[in-house]
C-alpha positions in Angstrom: 0.0 0.0 0.0 2.9 2.4 0.8 4.4 1.8 -2.7 1.0 2.2 -4.3 0.7 5.5 -2.4 4.1 6.7 -3.7 3.1 5.7 -7.2 -0.2 7.5 -6.8 -2.1 4.4 -7.7 -3.9 3.5 -4.5 -7.7 3.6 -4.1 -8.7 6.7 -2.2 -12.1 7.6 -0.7 -12.0 11.4 -0.8 -14.6 13.5 0.9 -15.0 17.2 1.6 -13.8 18.1 5.1 -12.2 20.6 7.4 -8.6 19.7 8.2 -9.0 21.4 11.6 -11.4 18.7 12.5 -9.0 16.0 11.3 -6.1 17.3 13.3 -8.3 17.9 16.4 -9.5 14.3 16.2 -5.8 13.1 16.2 -4.7 15.3 19.1 -4.8 12.7 21.9 -3.2 10.0 19.8 -0.4 12.4 18.6 0.4 13.4 22.2 0.8 9.7 23.1 3.0 8.9 20.1 5.4 11.9 20.5 6.0 11.4 24.2 5.9 13.6 27.2 9.2 15.3 26.5 7.8 17.0 23.4 5.3 19.8 23.5 2.5 19.6 21.0 1.2 23.0 19.8 -1.7 23.3 17.3 -2.6 26.6 15.6 -5.9 26.3 13.7 -7.1 29.1 11.3 -10.8 29.7 12.2 -11.9 30.4 8.6 -10.0 27.5 7.1 -11.3 26.4 3.7 -12.5 22.9 2.8 -10.5 20.3 0.9 -11.4 17.0 -0.8 -9.2 14.2 0.5 -9.3 10.8 2.0 -9.5 11.5 5.8 -7.7 8.3 6.8 -4.9 9.0 4.4 -4.4 12.6 5.5 -4.2 11.2 9.1 -1.5 8.8 8.0 0.5 11.7 6.5 0.3 13.8 9.6 1.1 10.8 11.8 4.2 10.0 9.7 5.5 13.5 9.9 4.9 13.6 13.7 6.8 10.3 14.2 9.7 11.6 12.1 9.7 14.9 14.1 9.7 12.9 17.4 12.7 10.9 16.2 14.5 14.2 15.4 13.9 15.5 18.9 15.3 12.7 21.1 16.1 15.2 23.9 12.7 16.9 23.7 11.4 20.0 21.9 8.3 21.4 20.3 6.1 20.0 17.5 3.8 22.6 15.9 1.0 21.8 13.6 -0.6 24.8 11.9 -3.3 25.3 9.3 -4.0 28.2 7.1 -5.4 29.3 3.7 -2.8 30.0 1.0 -2.8 31.3 -2.5 -0.3 29.5 -4.8 0.9 31.8 -7.5 2.0 30.9 -11.0 5.7 30.8 -10.2 5.2 28.2 -7.3 2.7 26.3 -9.3 5.1 25.9 -12.2 7.8 24.6 -9.9 5.5 22.1 -8.3 3.6 21.2 -11.5 0.2 22.0 -10.1 -2.6 24.5 -10.9 -2.3 27.9 -9.3 -5.1 29.1 -7.0 -6.5 28.7 -3.5 -5.0 26.0 -1.3 -5.2 24.9 2.3 -1.9 24.3 4.0 -0.9 22.2 7.0 2.5 23.0 8.4 4.3 20.5 10.6 7.3 22.1 12.3 9.8 20.7 14.8 12.8 22.0 16.7 14.9 18.9 16.1 18.2 18.1 14.5 17.3 19.3 11.0 18.6 17.9 7.7 21.5 18.5 5.3 20.9 19.5 1.7 21.8 16.1 0.5 19.3 14.4 2.8 16.6 16.8 1.6 17.4 16.0 -2.0 16.6 12.3 -1.4 13.9 12.7 1.2 10.9 11.4 -0.7 12.6 8.6 -2.5 11.2 5.1 -1.6 13.5 3.2 0.8 15.7 6.2 1.6 16.2 6.5 5.3 18.8 8.0 7.7 17.7 5.6 10.5 19.6 2.5 11.5 19.0 -1.0 10.1 15.7 -2.3 11.4 14.5 1.1 12.6 12.6 2.3 9.5 11.5 1.1 6.1 12.2 4.3 4.3 8.6 4.4 3.0 7.0 6.9 5.4 7.8 10.1 3.6 7.5 8.5 0.2 4.0 7.5 1.2 3.2 11.1 2.4 4.5 12.4 -0.9 2.3 10.0 -2.9 -0.9 10.6 -0.9 -0.6 14.4 -1.2 0.2 14.3 -4.9 -2.7 11.9 -5.6 -4.9 14.4 -3.8 -3.9 17.2 -6.2 -1.4 18.9 -3.8 2.3 19.0 -3.0 4.7 19.1 -0.2 7.6 21.5 0.5 10.4 21.1 3.0 12.5 23.7 4.8 15.3 22.5 7.1 18.8 23.2 8.2 21.1 21.1 10.4 20.6 22.1 14.0 17.6 24.3 13.3 14.7 21.9 12.9 12.5 21.0 10.0 9.3 22.4 8.5 7.0 20.3 6.2 4.2 22.2 4.5 1.3 20.3 2.9 -0.6 22.1 0.2 -4.1 20.8 -0.7 -6.5 22.4 -3.2 -9.3 24.3 -1.6 -12.8 23.4 -2.8 -15.9 25.5 -2.9 -18.1 23.0 -1.2 -18.7 23.5 2.5 -17.2 20.8 4.8 -19.8 18.9 7.0 -19.9 19.7 10.7 -17.9 16.6 11.4 -15.5 14.3 9.6 -17.3 11.2 8.4 -14.8 9.0 10.4 -16.5 10.4 13.5 -19.8 9.0 12.5 -18.6 5.4 12.8 -19.6 3.5 15.9 -18.0 5.0 18.9 -15.3 2.6 20.2 -15.8 1.3 23.7 -13.2 0.7 26.4 -11.8 -2.8 26.6 -10.0 -4.8 29.3 -8.8 -8.0 27.6 -5.3 -9.0 26.8 -4.3 -8.5 23.2 -1.1 -9.9 21.7 0.1 -7.6 18.8 2.6 -9.2 16.4 3.9 -6.8 13.7 7.4 -6.6 12.3 7.1 -3.0 11.1 8.0 -0.8 14.1 5.8 2.2 13.1 2.7 0.2 12.6 3.2 -1.9 15.7 3.8 1.2 17.9 0.7 2.9 16.6 -1.6 -0.1 17.1 -0.2 -0.7 20.6 -0.7 2.9 21.5 -4.3 3.0 20.3 -5.3 -0.2 22.1 -3.7 0.8 25.4 -5.4 4.2 25.2 -8.7 2.3 25.2 -7.9 0.1 28.2 -6.6 -3.1 26.7 -3.6 -4.9 28.2 -1.2 -5.2 25.2 1.7 -7.6 24.8 3.8 -6.9 21.7 6.2 -8.9 19.6 8.1 -8.4 16.3 8.0 -11.9 15.1 6.2 -15.2 15.6 8.9 -17.0 17.6 9.0 -14.1 20.1 5.2 -14.1 20.4 5.1 -17.8 21.2 7.6 -17.3 24.0 5.5 -14.5 25.4 2.3 -16.5 25.5 3.8 -19.1 27.8 3.5 -16.6 30.7 0.3 -14.8 29.7 -3.3 -15.6 29.0 -4.2 -14.3 25.6 -7.7 -13.2 24.6 -6.9 -12.0 21.1 -4.0 -12.4 18.7 -3.7 -9.4 16.4 -1.1 -10.4 13.8 0.3 -9.3 10.5 0.0 -12.0 7.9 3.3 -11.8 6.0 6.3 -11.8 8.4 9.9 -13.2 8.3 10.5 -16.8 9.4 6.9 -17.5 10.6 3.7 -16.3 8.9 0.8 -15.0 10.9 -1.2 -18.0 9.9 1.3 -20.4 11.3 1.6 -18.3 14.5 -2.1 -18.5 14.9 -2.2 -22.3 14.5 0.5 -22.8 17.2 -1.0 -20.2 19.6 -4.5 -21.8 19.4 -3.0 -25.1 20.6 -2.0 -23.4 23.8 -4.9 -20.9 24.0 -7.8 -22.6 22.3 -10.3 -20.0 23.4 -8.3 -17.1 22.0 -9.7 -15.1 19.1 -7.5 -14.3 16.0 -7.6 -11.1 13.9 -5.3 -11.0 10.9 -4.1 -7.7 9.3 -2.2 -7.1 6.1 -1.5 -4.5 3.4 -1.0 -7.2 0.7 -3.6 -8.1 -1.8 -5.9 -11.1 -1.5 -3.7 -13.4 -3.6 -0.7 -12.8 -1.4 -2.7 -13.4 1.7 -4.0 -16.7 0.4 -0.5 -17.7 -0.4 0.2 -17.5 3.3 -2.5 -20.1 4.0 -5.2 -17.6 5.2 -8.6 -18.5 3.7 -10.8 -15.8 2.2 -13.7 -16.6 4.5 -14.2 -17.8 8.0 -11.5 -15.6 9.6 -11.4 -12.0 10.9 -9.3 -9.7 8.7 -8.3 -6.1 8.8 -7.0 -4.5 5.6 -4.2 -2.0 5.9 -4.1 0.9 6.0 -6.8 1.4 8.7 -7.8 4.2 11.1 -7.7 3.9 14.8 -11.4 3.9 15.0 -11.7 1.0 12.5 -9.1 -0.9 14.5 -10.9 -0.5 17.8 -14.3 -1.4 16.4 -12.9 -4.5 14.7 -11.1 -5.7 17.8 -14.2 -5.3 19.9 -16.3 -7.1 17.3 -13.9 -10.1 17.2 -13.6 -10.3 21.0 -17.4 -10.2 21.4 -17.9 -13.2 19.2 -18.6 -16.6 20.7 -15.5 -18.6 21.8 -14.1 -20.2 18.6 -14.4 -23.9 17.9 -12.2 -26.1 15.9 -14.0 -25.0 12.7 -12.9 -21.4 13.3 -9.2 -22.2 13.5 -7.0 -21.1 10.6 -6.3 -23.7 7.9 
């Protein structure tokens, strides 16, 4: 999905919305993700124009930028997210290969380490990363670039070593009025949980986000990066739900589920994956009879699906993965 986003070929579900509402809805999650040593400041323009974007995708962009800002401020600092209306003139439009006119901008600014000119030059290339091995896929900013481009906008970056970074997202303003609330907020309101959820995901950013959201809503969360690690952890813990990626190194999510259900036969299983149906089937996961969550997903969708699976009757042998 991230590569599709970079190539501007993913399926979007755009709707007219107010970006102030999107950012306000993310406030609590962002504060948990960036940590207590970083101050989060939001500056919202009161007369902000409406845009037509996929709300879950724009949330992903803001989250990716916030995580990168956090990593650049290991000793603490300030993360500022600001919205405003902007007019893109012909000169800027020509440089960015977009149509001049009215835009809405979201500025994500940090007080971190900043970047060199060479890093900025390669910033949006897929798989380019300045992080150590195993600490990042190099797809986060490439994904941001693709999502904003596919939505008709563009991104600019201003950064210097030792002086922080500023990412500015430009999205075309539309004449339609945004609804009172973002459509995501009309979904069933997630309820608090108390069960123990084992989250197995080899991508650090995805795992961290899922764990943060579940803990925010009361679940006890145990996390693992791979199947073998997860099986060691379940020896000391009662598991109510296994939430696992399908495609992982060494042991697939389906094989992990089979082994876990031998030890915890009453546990529920929820698979998640960003791969297409054929790739998921190749891992032995049937198309029907199992709970499945397609990446990318919003926090609200995650919480509702987890609750739905946990509230099902205890699984029998027929419900075990093939």
